C-alpha positions in Angstrom: -5.0 18.2 20.5 -3.6 21.7 20.9 -3.7 24.5 18.3 -0.6 26.3 17.0 -1.0 28.9 14.3 -4.4 27.4 13.4 -2.6 24.1 12.5 -3.8 20.8 13.8 -1.2 19.4 16.3 -1.3 15.7 16.9 -0.4 13.9 20.1 0.8 10.4 20.8 -1.7 7.9 22.3 -0.1 5.9 25.1 -1.9 4.0 27.8 -5.3 5.3 26.8 -4.3 9.0 26.9 -3.2 11.6 24.4 0.4 12.6 25.4 2.1 15.7 24.0 5.6 15.5 22.6 8.5 17.9 23.1 9.3 17.9 19.3 7.2 18.1 16.2 7.6 17.9 12.4 5.4 19.4 9.7 3.0 17.3 7.6 2.0 18.6 4.2 -1.2 18.6 2.3 -0.3 16.8 -1.0 -3.1 18.7 -2.9 -1.7 22.2 -2.1 1.9 21.6 -1.0 1.2 23.6 2.2 1.7 22.5 5.8 -1.4 20.7 7.0 -0.6 19.6 10.6 2.2 19.1 13.1 3.1 15.5 13.9 5.0 14.3 17.0 8.7 13.7 16.3 8.9 10.8 18.8 11.8 8.7 19.8 13.1 6.2 22.3 11.4 7.9 25.3 8.0 7.6 23.8 8.6 4.0 22.7 9.7 3.1 26.2 6.4 4.5 27.6 4.4 2.7 25.0 6.2 -0.6 25.7 5.5 -0.3 29.4 1.8 0.4 28.8 1.5 -2.5 26.4 3.3 -4.8 28.8 1.0 -3.8 31.7 -2.2 -4.2 29.7 -1.3 -7.7 28.3 -2.2 -10.0 31.2 -5.8 -8.6 31.5 -6.5 -8.3 27.8 -5.1 -11.8 26.8 -7.1 -13.3 29.7 -10.4 -12.2 28.1 -12.2 -14.7 26.0 -12.2 -14.4 22.2 -15.9 -13.6 22.5 -15.3 -10.7 24.8 -12.5 -9.3 22.6 -14.7 -9.7 19.5 -17.4 -7.5 21.0 -14.9 -4.7 21.5 -13.7 -5.1 18.0 -17.3 -5.0 16.6 -18.0 -1.8 18.6 -14.8 -0.2 17.2 -15.7 -1.2 13.7 -19.2 0.3 14.1 -17.7 3.6 15.4 -15.2 3.8 12.6 -17.9 3.3 10.0 -20.1 6.0 11.7 -17.2 8.4 11.7 -16.3 7.8 8.1 -20.0 8.3 7.1 -20.1 11.6 9.1 -16.8 12.7 7.5 -18.1 11.9 4.0 -21.3 13.9 4.6 -19.2 16.8 5.9 -16.7 16.2 3.0 -0.4 -14.7 20.9 2.3 -12.5 22.1 2.4 -9.8 24.8 3.3 -7.0 22.4 3.4 -6.4 18.6 5.1 -3.5 16.8 3.0 -2.5 13.8 4.5 -0.1 11.2 2.0 1.0 8.5 2.6 2.9 5.3 1.2 6.1 3.8 -0.6 4.9 0.7 -3.7 3.3 2.4 -3.1 4.6 5.9 -6.3 3.7 7.9 -7.0 0.5 5.9 -3.6 -1.0 6.4 -3.3 0.2 10.0 -6.6 -1.5 11.0 -5.6 -4.6 9.0 -2.7 -5.0 11.4 -4.3 -3.8 14.6 -7.5 -5.9 14.4 -6.0 -9.4 14.1 -3.3 -8.6 16.7 -5.7 -7.5 19.5 -8.3 -10.1 18.5 -5.7 -12.8 19.3 -5.1 -11.2 22.7 -2.0 -9.2 21.9 -1.2 -5.6 22.8 0.2 -3.4 20.1 2.4 -0.4 19.5 1.7 1.1 16.1 3.8 3.7 14.2 1.9 5.2 11.3 3.7 7.0 8.5 4.6 10.6 9.5 3.1 11.6 6.1 -0.4 10.3 6.9 -0.9 10.3 10.6 -4.2 12.1 11.0 -6.5 9.1 10.4 -4.7 7.0 13.0 -4.9 9.9 15.5 -8.7 10.1 14.8 -9.1 6.4 15.4 -7.5 6.8 18.8 -10.4 8.9 19.9 -12.7 5.9 19.3 -10.7 3.3 21.2 -12.1 4.2 24.7 -15.6 4.4 23.4 -15.3 1.0 21.9 -14.1 -0.4 25.2 -10.5 -1.0 24.4 -8.6 -1.0 27.7 -5.7 1.5 28.2 -2.4 0.1 26.9 -3.9 -2.4 24.5 -3.4 -0.1 21.5 -0.7 2.5 21.6 0.0 4.9 18.7 3.4 6.6 18.5 4.0 9.1 15.7 7.2 10.1 14.1 9.8 9.2 11.5 11.3 5.8 10.7 14.9 6.6 11.6 13.8 7.9 15.1 10.8 6.2 16.4 10.5 3.4 13.9 14.1 2.1 14.7 13.5 2.6 18.4 10.4 0.3 18.1 12.1 -2.3 16.0 15.3 -2.4 18.2 13.4 -2.6 21.5 14.2 -6.0 23.2 10.7 -6.4 24.7 8.8 -6.1 21.3 9.1 -9.7 20.0 7.1 -9.3 16.8 7.3 -6.7 14.1 4.7 -6.3 11.3 5.9 -3.9 8.6 4.4 -2.8 5.3 6.6 -0.6 3.1 9.7 -0.6 1.0 12.4 -3.3 0.6 15.3 -1.0 1.7 13.4 -0.2 5.0 12.7 -3.9 5.5 16.4 -4.7 5.1 17.1 -2.2 7.9 14.4 -3.8 10.1 15.9 -7.2 9.6 19.3 -5.9 10.6 18.0 -4.2 13.8 15.8 -7.0 14.9 18.3 -9.8 14.2 20.1 -9.6 17.7 16.7 -10.3 19.4 15.6 -13.1 17.0 12.2 -11.4 16.5 9.4 -12.7 14.4 8.9 -10.6 11.3 6.0 -10.1 8.9 7.2 -8.0 6.0 4.8 -6.9 3.3 7.0 -5.2 0.6 6.8 -4.1 -2.9 5.8 -5.3 -6.3 6.5 -4.9 -10.0 3.3 -6.5 -11.1 2.8 -7.7 -14.7 -0.4 -7.9 -16.7 -0.2 -10.5 -19.5 -2.7 -9.9 -22.3 -3.1 -12.6 -24.8 -4.7 -12.1 -28.3 -8.0 -13.8 -27.3 -8.5 -11.3 -24.4 -11.8 -9.5 -24.2 -10.5 -5.9 -24.7 -13.8 -4.3 -23.8 -13.2 -5.6 -20.2 -9.4 -5.7 -20.3 -8.7 -2.1 -21.1 -10.7 -0.2 -18.5 -9.7 -2.7 -15.9 -6.0 -2.4 -16.8 -6.2 1.4 -16.7 -7.6 1.1 -13.2 -5.0 -1.5 -12.1 -2.3 0.8 -13.4 -3.4 4.2 -12.0 -5.8 3.6 -9.1 -4.7 5.7 -6.1 -2.1 7.4 -8.3 -0.4 4.0 -8.8 0.4 4.1 -5.1 -0.8 0.6 -4.3 1.6 -2.4 -4.0 -0.8 -4.4 -6.2 -0.9 -2.0 -9.1 0.1 -3.0 -12.6 3.4 -1.4 -13.8 4.3 -3.8 -16.7 1.8 -4.6 -19.4 2.8 -7.4 -21.8 0.6 -7.6 -24.9 0.7 -10.3 -27.5 2.1 -8.8 -30.7 -0.9 -9.5 -32.9 -3.1 -7.1 -30.9 -0.4 -4.8 -29.6 -1.1 -1.8 -31.7 -4.9 -2.0 -31.2 -4.5 -2.4 -27.5 -2.0 0.5 -27.3 -4.2 2.9 -29.1 -7.3 2.1 -27.0 -5.3 2.0 -23.8 -3.8 5.4 -24.3 -7.2 6.8 -25.3 -8.8 5.4 -22.1 -5.9 6.6 -20.0 -6.3 10.2 -21.2 -9.9 10.0 -20.0 -8.8 9.5 -16.5 -9.2 12.9 -14.7 -6.5 14.2 -12.3 -8.2 16.4 -9.8 -8.5 17.9 -6.3 -10.0 15.9 -3.4 -13.3 17.7 -3.6 -13.8 16.9 -7.3 -16.3 14.0 -7.5 -15.3 13.4 -11.1 -11.6 12.9 -10.4 -10.1 9.5 -11.0 -6.7 10.4 -9.5 -5.4 12.8 -6.9 -2.0 14.0 -5.8 1.0 11.9 -5.0 2.0 11.7 -1.4 4.9 14.1 -1.3 7.1 16.4 -3.3 10.1 14.1 -2.9 8.1 11.1 -4.2 6.7 13.1 -7.1 10.3 14.0 -8.1 11.3 10.3 -7.7 8.5 9.2 -10.1 9.4 11.9 -12.6 13.1 10.8 -12.5 12.0 7.4 -13.9 10.3 9.1 -16.8 13.4 11.2 -17.5 15.5 8.0 -17.4 13.1 6.3 -19.9 13.4 9.2 -22.3 17.2 9.1 -22.0 17.1 5.4 -23.0 15.1 6.2 -26.1 11.7 5.1 -24.8 8.5 6.9 -26.0 6.1 8.6 -23.7 2.7 8.3 -25.3 0.6 10.3 -22.8 0.9 11.9 -19.4 4.0 13.6 -17.9 5.7 16.0 -20.4 3.2 15.2 -23.2 -0.2 16.3 -22.0 -1.2 19.4 -20.0 -2.4 19.2 -16.4 -5.1 21.7 -15.4 -5.6 22.6 -11.8 -7.1 25.4 -9.7 -4.8 28.2 -8.7 -4.6 27.1 -5.1 -3.5 23.6 -6.1 -0.7 24.6 -8.4 1.8 23.7 -5.7 0.3 20.3 -5.1 2.0 17.0 -6.1 -0.1 16.1 -9.1 0.9 14.1 -12.1 -0.9 12.8 -15.1 -1.1 9.0 -15.7 1.8 8.2 -18.0 2.3 5.4 -20.5 5.8 4.3 -21.7 6.6 2.2 -24.7 9.6 1.1 -26.7 11.5 0.3 -23.5 13.8 -2.6 -22.8 13.2 -5.2 -20.1 16.6 -4.2 -18.6 15.5 -0.6 -17.9 15.1 0.5 -14.3 11.5 1.4 -15.3 10.8 -2.3 -16.0 12.8 -3.6 -13.0 12.2 -1.2 -10.1 9.1 -0.3 -8.2 8.1 3.2 -9.2 5.0 3.4 -7.1 3.4 6.1 -9.1 1.0 6.6 -12.1 3.5 5.1 -14.6 3.1 1.9 -16.6 5.2 0.4 -19.4 3.5 -1.4 -22.4 5.6 -3.9 -24.4 4.8 -6.6 -27.0 5.5 -10.3 -26.7 5.3 -13.3 -29.1 5.0 -16.6 -27.2 3.7 -18.0 -23.9 7.1 -19.2 -22.8 8.7 -15.9 -23.6 6.3 -13.8 -21.6 6.5 -16.0 -18.6 10.3 -15.7 -18.6 10.1 -11.9 -18.9 7.3 -11.5 -16.3 9.5 -13.4 -13.8 12.6 -11.5 -14.6 12.3 -9.1 -11.6 13.2 -9.4 -8.0 9.6 -9.0 -6.9 6.7 -11.5 -6.9 3.6 -10.0 -5.4 0.8 -10.0 -8.0 0.0 -10.6 -11.6 -2.9 -10.6 -14.0 -3.6 -12.9 -17.0 -6.1 -11.9 -19.7 -7.3 -14.8 -21.9 -10.4 -16.8 -22.7 -8.4 -20.0 -22.9 -8.8 -21.7 -19.5 -6.0 -24.2 -20.2 -3.6 -21.3 -21.0 -4.7 -19.4 -17.9 -3.8 -22.3 -15.6 -0.5 -23.1 -17.4 0.7 -19.5 -17.2 -0.6 -18.9 -13.6 1.3 -21.9 -12.3 4.5 -20.8 -13.8 4.4 -17.1 -12.7 6.5 -16.3 -9.7 3.7 -14.4 -8.0 1.9 -14.8 -4.7 -1.4 -13.8 -6.3 -2.7 -14.2 -9.9 -5.9 -12.7 -11.2 -7.6 -13.8 -14.3 -9.7 -11.4 -16.4 -10.1 -9.1 -13.4 -8.1 -7.1 -10.8 -8.3 -6.5 -7.1 -11.2 -8.9 -6.5 -10.3 -10.2 -3.0 -11.3 -12.9 -0.6 -9.7 -11.8 2.7 -10.1 -15.2 4.3 -7.5 -16.6 1.9 -3.8 -16.2 2.4 -2.2 -13.0 1.0 1.5 -12.6 0.3 4.3 -12.6 -2.2 7.4 -14.3 -3.4 11.1 -13.3 -3.6 11.6 -9.6 -2.4 7.9 -9.0 -2.0 7.9 -10.1 1.6 8.4 -12.7 4.2 6.7 -14.0 7.4 3.4 -15.2 6.1 1.9 -18.6 7.1 1.3 -21.4 4.7 3.2 -23.8 2.4 3.4 -24.2 -1.3 -0.3 -25.0 -1.8 -2.4 -23.2 -4.4 -5.8 -21.8 -3.5 -8.3 -20.9 -6.2 -11.8 -19.5 -6.2 -14.2 -18.4 -9.0 -16.5 -15.4 -9.3 -18.7 -15.9 -12.3 -16.3 -16.6 -15.2 -13.3 -15.1 -13.4 -10.6 -17.0 -11.7 -8.2 -16.0 -9.0 -5.2 -18.1 -8.1 -3.3 -17.4 -5.0 0.1 -19.1 -4.4 2.1 -18.7 -1.2 
């Protein structure tokens, strides 16, 4: 790493070495709106070098036994854990192209890299240009963990430049991408001439269905969390809440009250429940949906434009937004159809089981859903009829990572498995996963 005007300057990691780039772009701190670091603006030349490194490393790495590779992975995991603890105390194919998003940058990057290299593959990863620092920090640990040069290559830059160069390269036979549907469509188009294998983890417009016999003491705090955790910037977040009409007003009052207790704050604030959105452009996009809802006659019960956001002076230029609850909105609205990917959720009433199933399924996505009810028969009836890869019951984001994960319809393609249903229980809570 080199220093320029006291800013952190990242470098690509190719063939076990940090390599400078001849062009850079600015990366901004979402909590202040100021430039935080400089990221390589890589392109075809850097991808070509990474492909050559990955190709050269493949024979030796793939020839190692699974036991040998697992030892390296365990060492890397230990080093990552140590590094994260220190940071907190201070504050089988020859190559795979891995494109990870900005919302959970290190988590989703390692989720792709670990299985790929465990199976004996070599990888070229392109993190989001908005959140590249954690990937760059991980590169420092690869040699210490015993990862041979060329097995893991990290190339930074934008999607249109370096991402497209990676996807279109004829010698990268598999692409794993997590991100938006429009970008996935572009990846499909570019990779089609080479008949590449694709794993596409895309968006969601996830419903929570709350029946009149739900335990609201558990349901409300969990649904607030499922709606606004990580600023709503999680593909599994709840963005449509269907509440049975007999308890609708009670739920709405308690839900808004609980939402207002969620504190929006700066990264150093231990009491903050939410931070800043990823970028100024994304903040404006999320705000545009709220503006559209108002124009359609919807009501904003709390959050953007209703309540006051208080921030320190140095963070006034950050990309912060209050958690926002919308009601009196039609199912046909873009706010109910499109993935907003921000701290916005819509709460609407329903009357019957059949009705809410039809409404919940009336979007192009099918990633996750949540059903709240004490009636086990109803839970199973509804879960089986929902067009959703994953259905939680009376809980949210309880995961068993050994089970298949994926979605239906426009939420992604390329996962293994058939039409079987997998279920497991934690205490009285049920999770149904369909793929």
